[in-house]
C-alpha positions as CSV (number, residue, x, y, z in Angstrom):
1,X,26.8,53.3,17.3
2,X,23.5,51.7,16.3
3,X,25.3,49.9,13.4
4,X,27.8,48.4,15.8
5,X,25.1,47.3,18.3
6,X,23.3,45.5,15.4
7,X,26.5,43.9,14.2
8,X,27.3,42.7,17.7
9,X,24.0,40.9,18.0
10,X,24.4,39.4,14.6
11,X,27.8,38.1,15.5
12,X,26.6,36.7,18.8
13,X,23.6,35.0,17.0
14,X,25.9,33.5,14.4
15,X,28.3,32.3,17.0
16,X,25.5,30.6,18.9
17,X,24.1,29.0,15.8
18,X,27.5,27.6,14.9
19,X,28.4,26.5,18.4
20,X,29.3,22.9,18.7
21,X,26.7,20.9,20.8
22,X,27.8,20.0,24.3
23,X,27.0,16.3,25.0
24,X,26.7,14.5,28.3
25,X,28.9,11.7,27.1
26,X,30.8,10.7,23.9
27,X,31.9,13.4,21.5
28,X,30.7,15.3,18.4
29,X,32.6,15.4,15.1
30,X,31.3,18.3,13.0
31,X,31.5,18.7,9.3
32,X,30.5,22.1,8.3
33,X,29.2,23.0,4.8
34,X,29.2,19.4,3.6
35,X,28.8,19.9,-0.1
36,X,26.5,18.0,-2.4
37,X,25.6,18.0,-6.1
38,X,22.0,17.3,-5.1
39,X,21.1,19.6,-2.3
40,X,22.5,22.7,-0.6
41,X,25.5,22.4,1.6
42,X,24.7,21.7,5.3
43,X,26.3,20.8,8.7
44,X,26.7,17.2,9.7
45,X,27.1,16.5,13.4
46,X,28.3,12.9,14.1
47,X,28.0,11.6,17.7
48,X,30.6,9.0,18.7
49,X,29.9,7.0,21.9
50,X,32.3,7.1,24.8
51,X,35.3,4.8,24.1
52,X,34.8,4.9,20.3
53,X,37.6,2.9,18.7
54,X,38.6,2.4,15.1
55,X,39.4,-1.1,16.1
56,X,35.8,-2.1,16.3
57,X,32.8,-1.7,13.9
58,X,29.7,0.4,14.7
59,X,26.1,0.4,13.3
60,X,25.0,3.8,12.0
61,X,21.8,5.7,12.7
62,X,21.1,8.6,10.4
63,X,18.8,11.2,11.9
64,X,17.1,14.2,10.3
65,X,16.9,17.7,11.9
66,X,20.4,17.2,13.1
67,X,20.6,20.6,14.9
68,X,17.9,19.5,17.3
69,X,19.5,16.3,18.6
70,X,22.1,16.9,21.2
71,X,22.0,20.3,23.0
72,X,19.0,22.4,23.9
73,X,21.2,25.5,24.5
74,X,21.8,25.6,20.7
75,X,18.3,25.0,19.4
76,X,15.6,27.5,18.4
77,X,13.1,26.3,20.9
78,X,15.5,25.3,23.7
79,X,14.5,21.6,23.4
80,X,16.5,18.6,22.3
81,X,16.1,14.9,21.5
82,X,18.8,14.0,24.1
83,X,20.2,11.5,21.7
84,X,23.6,11.3,23.5
85,X,22.0,10.6,26.9
86,X,19.5,8.0,25.6
87,X,21.9,6.0,23.5
88,X,24.7,6.1,26.1
89,X,22.3,4.5,28.6
90,X,21.2,1.8,26.2
91,X,24.8,1.1,25.1
92,X,26.1,0.9,28.7
93,X,23.2,-1.4,29.6
94,X,24.1,-3.6,26.5
95,X,20.5,-3.2,25.3
96,X,21.6,-2.1,21.8
97,X,24.4,-2.5,19.3
98,X,27.4,-0.2,19.5
99,X,26.5,2.6,17.1
100,X,27.2,6.2,16.0
101,X,24.6,8.8,15.1
102,X,24.9,11.0,12.0
103,X,22.9,14.2,12.7
104,X,22.0,15.7,9.3
105,X,21.0,19.4,9.7
106,X,17.8,20.3,7.8
107,X,17.8,22.8,5.0
108,X,16.1,25.6,6.9
109,X,13.4,27.0,4.7
110,X,13.8,24.1,2.4
111,X,13.0,21.5,5.1
112,X,9.4,20.9,3.9
113,X,10.6,20.6,0.3
114,X,13.3,18.2,1.1
115,X,11.4,16.0,3.5
116,X,8.1,15.7,1.6
117,X,8.0,12.3,-0.2
118,X,8.3,13.2,-3.8
119,X,6.8,10.2,-5.7
120,X,3.5,10.4,-3.8
121,X,3.5,14.2,-4.3
122,X,3.9,13.7,-8.1
123,X,0.8,11.4,-8.2
124,X,-1.4,14.4,-7.2
125,X,-3.1,16.4,-9.9
126,X,-1.4,19.6,-11.1
127,X,-4.1,21.6,-9.5
128,X,-3.6,19.8,-6.2
129,X,0.2,20.3,-6.4
130,X,-0.2,24.0,-7.2
131,X,-2.6,24.4,-4.2
132,X,-0.2,22.7,-1.9
133,X,2.7,25.0,-3.0
134,X,0.6,27.9,-1.7
135,X,0.0,26.3,1.7
136,X,1.2,28.3,4.7
137,X,1.9,27.9,8.4
138,X,-0.3,29.6,11.0
139,X,2.0,32.6,10.9
140,X,1.5,33.0,7.2
141,X,4.9,31.6,6.2
142,X,4.9,29.5,3.0
143,X,5.5,25.8,3.7
144,X,7.3,25.0,0.5
145,X,10.2,27.4,-0.2
146,X,11.0,25.5,-3.4
147,X,9.7,22.5,-5.4
148,X,9.6,19.1,-3.6
149,X,13.1,17.7,-3.9
150,X,13.2,14.7,-1.5
151,X,14.5,12.4,-4.1
152,X,17.6,14.5,-4.4
153,X,17.8,14.7,-0.6
154,X,17.8,10.9,-0.4
155,X,20.4,10.7,-3.2
156,X,22.6,13.0,-1.1
157,X,22.2,10.7,2.0
158,X,22.8,7.5,0.1
159,X,25.3,8.3,-2.6
160,X,27.3,11.1,-1.0
161,X,27.0,11.2,2.8
162,X,26.9,7.4,3.6
163,X,30.1,6.7,1.6
164,X,31.8,9.5,3.4
165,X,30.7,8.3,6.8
166,X,31.7,4.7,6.0
167,X,35.2,5.9,4.8
168,X,35.7,8.3,7.8
169,X,34.5,6.1,10.6
170,X,34.7,2.5,11.5
171,X,31.2,1.3,10.5
172,X,29.3,-1.7,9.5
173,X,28.3,-0.8,6.0
174,X,25.6,-3.3,5.4
175,X,21.8,-2.9,5.4
176,X,21.4,-4.8,8.7
177,X,23.4,-2.1,10.5
178,X,22.1,1.1,8.8
179,X,19.1,2.9,10.2
180,X,17.2,6.1,9.6
181,X,15.0,8.1,12.0
182,X,13.1,11.4,12.4
183,X,10.0,13.0,13.6
184,X,7.1,14.8,11.9
185,X,8.3,15.6,8.4
186,X,11.4,13.7,9.4
187,X,9.1,10.7,10.1
188,X,7.7,10.9,6.6
189,X,11.1,11.1,4.9
190,X,12.3,8.1,7.0
191,X,9.4,6.1,5.8
192,X,10.1,7.2,2.3
193,X,13.8,6.4,2.6
194,X,13.4,2.8,3.6
195,X,10.9,2.3,0.8
196,X,13.1,3.9,-1.8
197,X,16.3,2.4,-0.6
198,X,15.4,-1.0,1.0
199,X,18.9,-2.4,0.2
200,X,20.5,0.5,2.1
201,X,18.4,0.9,5.2
202,X,17.4,-2.0,7.5
203,X,15.2,-0.1,9.8
204,X,13.3,3.2,10.1
205,X,11.9,5.1,13.1
206,X,9.1,7.4,12.2
207,X,8.0,9.4,15.3
208,X,4.9,11.6,15.0
209,X,4.7,10.9,11.3
210,X,3.2,13.9,9.6
211,X,0.7,12.0,7.5
212,X,-1.2,15.1,6.6
213,X,1.7,16.8,4.9
214,X,0.2,20.2,5.7
215,X,-1.7,21.4,8.8
216,X,-5.2,20.2,8.1
217,X,-6.9,16.8,7.6
218,X,-10.2,17.7,6.0
219,X,-10.3,17.9,2.2
220,X,-6.7,16.9,2.0
221,X,-5.5,14.5,-0.7
222,X,-2.1,13.9,0.7
223,X,-2.7,11.0,3.2
224,X,-4.4,8.9,0.4
225,X,-1.4,9.5,-1.8
226,X,1.0,8.4,1.0
227,X,-1.1,5.3,1.7
228,X,-1.1,4.3,-1.9
229,X,2.6,4.7,-2.1
230,X,3.2,2.8,1.1
231,X,1.0,-0.1,-0.1
232,X,2.9,-0.2,-3.4
233,X,6.5,0.3,-2.1
234,X,6.7,-1.1,1.4
235,X,9.8,-3.3,1.6
236,X,9.8,-6.9,2.6
237,X,9.3,-7.6,6.3
238,X,12.0,-10.3,6.2
239,X,14.9,-7.9,6.3
240,X,13.4,-4.6,7.6
241,X,12.0,-3.1,10.8
242,X,9.7,-0.1,10.9
243,X,8.6,1.8,14.0
244,X,5.7,4.4,14.0
245,X,4.2,6.4,16.9
246,X,2.1,9.4,17.6
247,X,0.8,11.5,20.5
248,X,-2.7,12.8,21.0
249,X,-2.1,16.5,21.7
250,X,-1.3,19.6,19.5
251,X,-0.4,18.6,16.0
252,X,-0.2,14.9,16.8
253,X,-3.9,14.9,17.4
254,X,-4.3,14.8,13.6
255,X,-2.4,11.6,13.1
256,X,-4.3,8.6,14.6
257,X,-6.8,7.9,11.7
258,X,-4.1,8.0,9.2
259,X,-1.7,5.9,11.2
260,X,-4.5,3.3,11.5
261,X,-4.7,3.2,7.7
262,X,-0.9,2.7,7.6
263,X,-1.1,0.0,10.2
264,X,-3.7,-1.9,8.1
265,X,-1.2,-1.8,5.2
266,X,1.6,-3.1,7.4
267,X,-0.6,-6.0,8.4
268,X,-1.6,-6.7,4.9
269,X,2.0,-6.8,3.9
270,X,2.6,-9.4,6.6
271,X,4.5,-7.2,9.1
272,X,4.3,-8.6,12.6
273,X,5.3,-7.4,16.1
274,X,8.8,-8.9,15.3
275,X,9.5,-6.3,12.7
276,X,6.9,-3.5,13.1
277,X,5.6,-1.4,16.0
278,X,3.1,1.4,16.2
279,X,2.6,3.1,19.6
280,X,0.2,5.7,20.8
281,X,1.2,8.1,23.6
282,X,-1.9,9.7,25.1
283,X,-1.4,13.3,26.1
284,X,2.0,13.7,24.4
285,X,2.4,16.6,22.1
286,X,4.5,17.4,19.0
287,X,7.8,18.4,20.5
288,X,11.4,17.3,21.1
289,X,10.6,16.9,24.7
290,X,8.0,14.3,23.9
291,X,10.2,12.5,21.4
292,X,13.1,12.4,23.9
293,X,10.8,10.8,26.5
294,X,10.2,7.8,24.2
295,X,13.3,7.7,22.0
296,X,14.6,4.6,23.8
297,X,11.7,2.6,22.4
298,X,12.4,2.9,18.7
299,X,16.2,2.7,19.3
300,X,15.8,-0.5,21.3
301,X,13.4,-1.9,18.7
302,X,15.7,-1.2,15.7
303,X,19.1,-1.7,17.3
304,X,18.4,-4.1,20.1
305,X,20.7,-7.0,20.6
C-alpha cells in the first residue's frame, strides 16, 4: 500500500510539472524534449498572441526560465511573470510590435552552469574558478552542477532553436526583430547573448541582473570580470537596445554598486536614453511578482512602435 501511495504522488507531481500553462489570452504551443547537440533536451513553450496568423510576420522575444512565464499554478513558488497578460495589453493598445514569446525552460540543476557568462568566467584564475565551483546556496546546495557551459547554451539558442522557430512560425528573422530577456542569472545570460551574437539579437532586457554571480559581494572577483567583458564586447549602440534594472530588497540589494559600474561603461560606449535604460525600483525584491510588475517597461522599450 505504501508503495502505491508514493507512486500516486509521484505521478501527480509529474503530471503537474508537465501541465500545459493556462494563459489569459493567446495560446501556448509546447515542444517537449527539444533536442540539442549542445545542451540537454528541454521544454520550449511558445506563446502566440490572440489572432496569430501565418499571413503576417511577428517579432520574436526569447525568454529564459520558460517554466516561470505564464501560469503560477505550474511553478515551484506559485509566482509567474504574467507574460501573456502584459504583452496582450501592450499589443492591444498598439504600444508594441506584434510578437511571439519563446519560453526556454532552464536546465534545472544546470541552470547556473548554463546562464553564467563563460568567457568572463574563463578569465578568472584557476584557483578562483575552483573556488567558485564549490560555492553553495544558503541551503548548502552546490550552485554549479557542472562546468560553465553558457557558450553551448547560446549556440543552442542561435543555431538550433532560432532556425526551428523561424521555420515553424511566421516571424521576422532579422536582428531588428529578435530580442532576448531574463532576470537574475537570466539577466546575465541575456547581456552575454547580445554581446556574443550582436548580429542576431537587436535588444536585451536584463532584469535584476545577478552581477555578483554568487550570493556575496565582498572579496568577489566576478563583477570585475563581467565589467571587463562588457567594456570589451558591448555591441554598437547604433543597432542595439539594452535595458537593465534592479530592486533594493532581498538579493537585489547587492546589485546597485555593480549596476552603476555597468552604467558608466554604457555611457563610455556612447549609449544614450534612446538605446539604453537602467531603472531602480526601491523596495522591490528578487521575485517573479516584482518582475511582473515592471515587465511592461523593458518590453515597451525594446519592442515599442
